[in-house]
C-alpha positions in Angstrom: 0.0 0.0 0.0 2.5 2.6 -1.2 1.4 6.2 -0.3 3.1 9.6 -0.6 1.3 12.8 0.2 -2.0 13.7 1.8 -4.2 10.7 1.4 -7.8 11.3 0.0 -8.6 8.0 -1.7 -11.3 7.9 -4.3 -13.8 5.0 -4.3 -12.1 3.7 -7.5 -9.2 2.8 -5.3 -11.1 -0.2 -4.2 -12.5 -1.3 -7.6 -9.8 -0.8 -10.2 -7.2 -3.3 -11.4 -3.9 -3.9 -9.7 -0.8 -2.1 -10.9 3.0 -2.8 -10.8 4.2 0.6 -12.1 7.1 1.1 -14.4 6.3 4.6 -15.7 5.5 8.1 -14.3 3.5 10.5 -16.5 2.9 14.2 -15.7 -0.4 16.0 -16.7 -1.8 19.5 -16.3 -5.4 19.9 -15.1 -6.6 22.9 -17.1 -8.6 23.8 -14.1 -9.6 27.4 -13.4 -8.1 30.5 -11.7 -8.0 30.2 -8.0 -7.9 27.1 -5.7 -9.2 23.9 -7.2 -10.4 20.7 -5.5 -9.8 18.0 -8.1 -11.0 15.3 -5.7 -14.6 16.5 -6.1 -14.2 16.6 -9.9 -12.9 13.1 -10.1 -15.6 11.9 -7.8 -18.4 13.0 -10.1 -20.4 10.1 -11.7 -20.0 11.6 -15.2 -16.2 11.7 -14.9 -14.5 8.4 -15.8 -10.8 9.4 -15.4 -8.6 10.1 -12.5 -4.8 10.4 -11.6 -2.9 9.0 -8.7 -1.9 12.5 -7.4 -3.0 16.1 -7.5 -0.4 18.9 -7.1 -1.6 22.4 -6.2 0.1 25.7 -7.1 1.4 26.0 -3.5 3.1 22.6 -3.6 0.5 20.6 -1.7 0.2 17.0 -2.8 -2.9 14.8 -2.5 -3.0 11.1 -3.4 -6.3 9.8 -4.8 -5.3 6.3 -5.8 -2.6 4.1 -4.2 0.3 3.2 -6.4 -0.5 -0.5 -6.6 -3.9 0.4 -8.2 -4.4 1.6 -11.8 -5.6 5.1 -12.4 -7.5 6.0 -15.6 -5.5 8.9 -17.0 -3.3 7.4 -19.6 -5.5 5.3 -21.9 -3.3 2.4 -23.0 -0.6 3.4 -20.5 -2.9 2.8 -17.5 -1.5 -0.7 -16.9 2.0 0.7 -16.5 1.9 4.3 -15.3 1.6 6.4 -12.2 0.2 9.8 -13.1 -0.1 13.2 -11.5 -2.3 16.2 -12.3 -0.8 19.6 -11.7 -2.8 22.8 -11.1 -2.3 25.6 -13.7 -4.8 28.4 -13.1 -6.6 27.3 -16.2 -3.8 28.5 -18.5 -1.0 25.9 -18.8 0.3 27.5 -22.0 1.4 30.5 -20.1 1.7 29.2 -16.5 4.9 27.3 -15.5 5.1 25.2 -12.4 5.8 27.2 -9.3 8.9 26.6 -7.3 6.7 24.9 -4.7 5.3 22.6 -7.3 8.8 21.8 -8.6 10.1 21.0 -5.1 7.2 18.6 -4.4 7.4 17.0 -7.8 11.2 16.4 -7.4 10.6 14.7 -4.0 7.8 12.6 -5.5 10.0 11.5 -8.4 12.8 10.4 -6.0 10.2 8.5 -4.0 8.7 6.6 -6.9 12.2 5.7 -8.1 13.1 4.3 -4.7 9.7 2.7 -3.9 9.0 1.2 -7.4 12.3 1.3 -9.2 11.0 3.6 -12.0 14.1 5.0 -13.8 14.7 8.7 -13.5 15.1 9.2 -17.2 12.8 9.9 -20.1 11.5 6.7 -21.7 12.4 6.0 -25.3 9.2 4.2 -26.1 5.6 4.6 -24.9 5.6 1.1 -23.3 9.0 1.1 -21.7 10.1 2.1 -18.2 10.8 5.8 -17.4 9.4 9.2 -17.2 7.1 11.0 -19.6 4.3 13.6 -20.2 0.8 13.1 -21.5 1.3 14.6 -25.0 4.7 13.0 -25.4 4.0 10.9 -28.4 2.1 13.5 -30.4 -0.9 12.5 -32.6 0.6 10.6 -35.5 3.7 8.9 -34.2 2.1 6.6 -31.7 1.2 2.9 -32.0 -1.8 1.8 -34.2 -3.9 0.7 -31.2 -7.4 1.3 -32.7 -7.0 -0.5 -36.0 -8.2 2.5 -37.8 -5.5 5.3 -37.5 -2.4 6.1 -35.5 -2.9 8.0 -32.2 -1.0 8.9 -29.1 -1.2 5.6 -27.1 -1.8 7.6 -23.9 -4.7 9.7 -25.2 -7.3 9.7 -27.9 -7.7 13.5 -27.8 -6.7 15.3 -31.0 -4.2 18.1 -30.5 -3.3 17.2 -27.0 -0.5 19.4 -25.6 -0.6 18.4 -21.9 1.1 19.6 -19.7 2.1 22.5 -22.0 5.5 23.5 -23.5 6.6 25.5 -20.5 6.1 22.7 -18.1 7.6 20.1 -20.4 10.7 22.2 -20.6 10.8 22.5 -16.8 10.3 18.7 -16.5 13.3 18.1 -18.8 15.6 20.9 -17.7 14.9 21.2 -14.0 12.8 18.5 -12.4 14.5 15.4 -13.7 18.1 16.6 -13.2 17.3 17.7 -9.7 15.6 14.4 -8.9 18.6 12.6 -10.3 21.0 14.6 -8.1 19.0 13.9 -5.0 18.6 10.2 -5.7 22.2 9.7 -6.7 21.4 8.1 -10.1 24.1 9.7 -12.2 26.3 7.3 -14.2 29.1 5.2 -12.9 31.6 7.6 -14.7 30.7 10.3 -12.2 33.3 11.2 -9.6 33.1 8.7 -6.8 33.7 11.5 -4.3 30.4 13.3 -5.1 26.8 12.6 -5.7 26.9 14.7 -8.9 29.3 16.9 -10.8 29.8 20.0 -8.5 29.9 22.2 -11.6 26.8 20.9 -13.4 24.3 23.7 -13.6 20.6 23.6 -14.4 18.2 26.5 -14.9 15.1 27.0 -12.7 11.8 28.5 -13.7 13.0 32.1 -13.2 16.0 31.6 -15.4 18.5 31.4 -12.6 21.2 28.7 -12.7 22.0 26.5 -9.8 23.9 23.3 -9.0 21.9 20.3 -7.7 25.0 19.0 -6.0 25.5 22.2 -4.1 21.9 22.3 -3.1 22.2 18.8 -1.7 25.4 19.8 0.2 23.6 22.8 1.6 20.8 20.5 2.8 23.4 18.2 4.5 25.2 21.1 6.1 21.9 22.4 7.5 21.5 19.0 9.2 24.8 19.7 11.0 23.6 23.1 12.3 24.1 25.5 9.4 21.4 27.9 8.4 21.7 28.1 4.6 19.2 29.0 1.9 18.9 26.0 -0.4 19.7 27.9 -3.6 22.3 25.6 -5.2 24.8 28.5 -5.3 28.2 28.6 -3.5 28.0 32.1 -1.9 30.1 33.3 1.0 27.7 31.8 3.6 27.8 28.3 2.0 31.6 28.5 1.7 32.0 29.6 5.3 29.7 26.8 6.5 31.6 24.3 4.4 35.0 25.4 5.6 33.8 25.4 9.2 32.5 21.9 8.9 35.6 20.4 7.1 38.0 22.1 9.6 36.0 20.9 12.6 35.8 17.3 11.3 39.2 16.8 9.6 41.4 19.6 11.0 41.9 20.9 7.5 39.8 22.7 4.8 38.8 21.4 1.4 37.1 23.2 -1.5 34.4 20.6 -1.9 33.0 17.6 0.0 35.1 14.5 0.2 33.8 11.0 0.1 34.1 10.7 3.9 32.1 13.8 4.4 29.3 12.6 2.1 28.9 9.4 4.0 29.1 11.1 7.4 26.3 13.5 6.4 24.2 10.9 4.7 24.2 9.0 7.9 23.1 12.1 9.6 20.2 12.3 7.1 19.2 8.8 8.0 19.2 9.6 11.7 17.0 12.7 10.9 14.5 10.5 9.1 14.9 12.5 5.8 15.5 9.4 3.7 14.2 8.5 1.1 13.7 12.1 0.0 17.5 12.6 -0.1 19.5 9.4 -0.6 22.4 8.3 -2.9 22.3 5.1 -4.9 23.2 1.9 -3.0 26.2 1.4 -5.2 27.6 4.9 -4.4 26.9 4.5 -0.7 28.7 1.2 -0.7 31.7 2.7 -2.5 31.9 5.6 -0.1 31.5 3.5 2.9 34.3 1.3 1.6 36.4 4.4 1.4 35.6 5.2 4.9 36.6 1.8 6.1 39.9 2.1 4.2 40.5 5.5 5.6 39.8 4.3 9.1 42.3 1.5 8.6 44.9 3.9 7.3 44.3 6.2 10.2 44.8 3.3 12.6 48.0 2.3 10.8 49.2 5.9 11.1 48.5 5.9 14.8 50.5 2.7 15.2 53.4 4.1 13.1 53.5 7.3 15.1 53.5 5.2 18.4 56.3 3.1 17.1 58.3 6.2 16.1 57.7 7.6 19.6 58.9 4.4 21.1 62.0 4.4 18.9 62.6 8.0 19.9 62.2 7.1 23.6 64.6 4.2 23.2 67.0 6.5 21.4 66.8 9.1 24.1 67.4 6.5 26.8 70.5 5.3 24.9 71.7 8.9 24.5 71.2 9.4 28.3 73.2 6.3 29.1 76.0 7.4 26.7 76.0 10.8 28.2 76.3 9.4 31.7 79.2 7.2 30.6 81.0 10.1 29.1 80.5 12.1 32.3 82.0 9.2 34.3 84.9 9.0 31.8 85.6 12.7 32.2 85.5 12.4 36.0 87.9 9.5 35.9 90.3 11.4 33.7 90.2 14.4 36.1 90.9 12.0 39.0 93.9 10.4 37.2 95.4 13.8 36.5 95.2 14.7 40.1 
């Protein structure tokens, strides 16, 4: 019974077919200006469609159908896909997702990836695992599922543009990269010392660039007591918090997080019960924890070596003392002989 968000289950949750989801598809509601209660709309007897979730302009998320039950929003994709409707003030062509909507959508993507194994990448076919949007396959390039003409396999509506060009661009350029960064799903060629490339930038809805890796690091530093704005930008406050953390924990400063620091702070996240919203891949965690074990062993070996050196110095000093005493005795004997 997988659930994420404020639960308001529709009656269809008890009557519709089971689902083992492999896809996630975004929609726009084309509602109306002002607050909209989509639950009441889907609950009408003359409405035969519904989505799993409803995302309002202020980032509030409601779940209408559990993720192991089909929702009727994607035509021939219903047997594979989880779906979400997003509020748009009735004008999706000119209304991008708000920052609050983006933040919630990113968290939801990370959750469905970790809960159901849905890849955080755009699918390359309508029936393959991954992420997509309702109008993704256009009108003429879909599969011939009706026997009469080619349609988009996820809708039989002509001219479908859902969720709109602005939101599709946000989904590709902002939402997916940010979810990948938070979930740690970058390729194996990425630096093993980081969850993502520190210098990879994406653009938000207001046209500002930020680094998902920096945003995650700011989140982790806040868990340790910093008070940073999660803007994905290395300003003087972020740099000061980072330098303070590295100096306090390693006795030296570094320009970016080390593997040991990632693991330490990710453990702090677990203790703070923030997982799975922010969590690296299991492979990355294993590699970093292996580095920690190796580092701990090297530190132990260093302590042993330093102790051995100290012992050697102590023995050497004792020998020098004995030699010094013998020399003093020899000098005393020589003075006695001269007398």
